[in-house]
C-alpha positions as CSV (number, residue, x, y, z in Angstrom):
1,M,3.0,319.7,161.2
2,R,1.2,315.9,161.1
3,I,0.3,314.4,163.9
4,T,-1.9,311.5,164.8
5,L,-4.5,311.2,167.9
6,V,-4.9,308.1,169.6
7,Y,-8.1,308.5,172.4
8,F,-9.1,306.0,174.1
9,A,-12.1,305.5,177.0
10,W,-14.5,307.5,178.3
11,I,-12.3,309.9,175.9
12,R,-12.6,308.0,172.6
13,E,-17.0,307.9,173.5
14,R,-17.2,311.3,174.6
15,I,-15.6,312.6,170.8
16,G,-17.4,309.3,168.9
17,R,-13.4,308.7,167.3
18,D,-11.0,306.2,168.1
19,Q,-8.0,308.2,166.3
20,E,-7.3,311.2,164.0
21,I,-4.9,313.1,161.6
22,L,-5.0,316.6,163.2
23,D,-2.6,319.2,160.9
24,L,-2.0,321.9,163.1
25,P,0.5,325.5,161.5
26,V,2.9,325.0,164.1
27,A,6.3,322.9,165.0
28,Q,5.8,322.1,167.7
29,L,3.3,322.1,171.3
30,T,3.1,321.0,174.5
31,V,0.7,318.1,175.2
32,R,-1.2,320.8,177.4
33,E,-1.5,322.8,174.4
34,L,-2.9,320.1,172.5
35,I,-5.3,319.5,175.0
36,A,-6.3,323.2,174.5
37,H,-6.6,323.3,170.6
38,L,-8.6,319.8,171.1
39,R,-10.8,321.7,173.6
40,G,-12.1,324.1,171.5
41,R,-12.9,322.2,168.8
42,D,-16.3,321.6,169.1
43,E,-18.1,321.0,172.4
44,N,-17.7,317.0,172.6
45,Y,-14.5,317.8,172.8
46,A,-14.8,320.7,175.5
47,H,-16.3,317.7,177.7
48,A,-13.9,315.3,176.8
49,F,-10.7,317.1,177.8
50,Q,-12.2,320.0,180.4
51,H,-10.3,318.9,183.5
52,E,-6.6,318.7,181.6
53,N,-4.9,317.0,184.8
54,A,-7.7,314.1,184.1
55,V,-5.4,313.0,180.7
56,H,-3.1,311.3,180.8
57,A,-1.0,311.2,177.5
58,A,2.0,309.2,176.0
59,I,3.2,310.2,173.2
60,N,5.0,307.5,170.4
61,Q,4.0,304.7,173.4
62,E,5.6,306.5,176.5
63,H,4.4,308.2,179.2
64,A,4.0,311.7,178.5
65,E,4.6,315.1,180.9
66,L,2.0,317.7,179.8
67,S,4.7,320.1,179.4
68,E,6.2,317.5,176.7
69,C,6.9,318.4,173.4
70,I,4.8,317.3,170.5
71,R,6.6,317.5,167.4
72,D,5.5,316.9,163.1
73,G,5.5,312.9,162.7
74,D,4.5,311.7,166.2
75,E,1.6,309.5,167.4
76,V,0.2,310.9,170.6
77,A,-2.4,308.8,172.9
78,L,-5.0,310.2,175.7
79,F,-5.9,308.8,178.1
80,P,-7.5,308.8,181.1
81,P,-6.5,307.7,185.1
82,M,-5.4,304.0,184.8
83,T,-6.4,301.3,187.8
84,G,-5.2,298.8,188.2
85,G,-7.2,295.5,189.8
């Protein structure tokens, strides 16, 4: 499965990139499973994703819950909670 990841705000700053393409050896996984996978990549990812409840996601530009499935070809955006002003 190949997905495009897009990172925003302090997540982008902590891992040092704004996007990447990721190849995974599974047909699908949940947002929560993706975050767990990313956390295991290196210390920067571990720091960025240490509190999964502080991470929000969108799949193909639609808000997604942590339990939602990601499929081959999806674009997944990961970002911190937003505040209005």
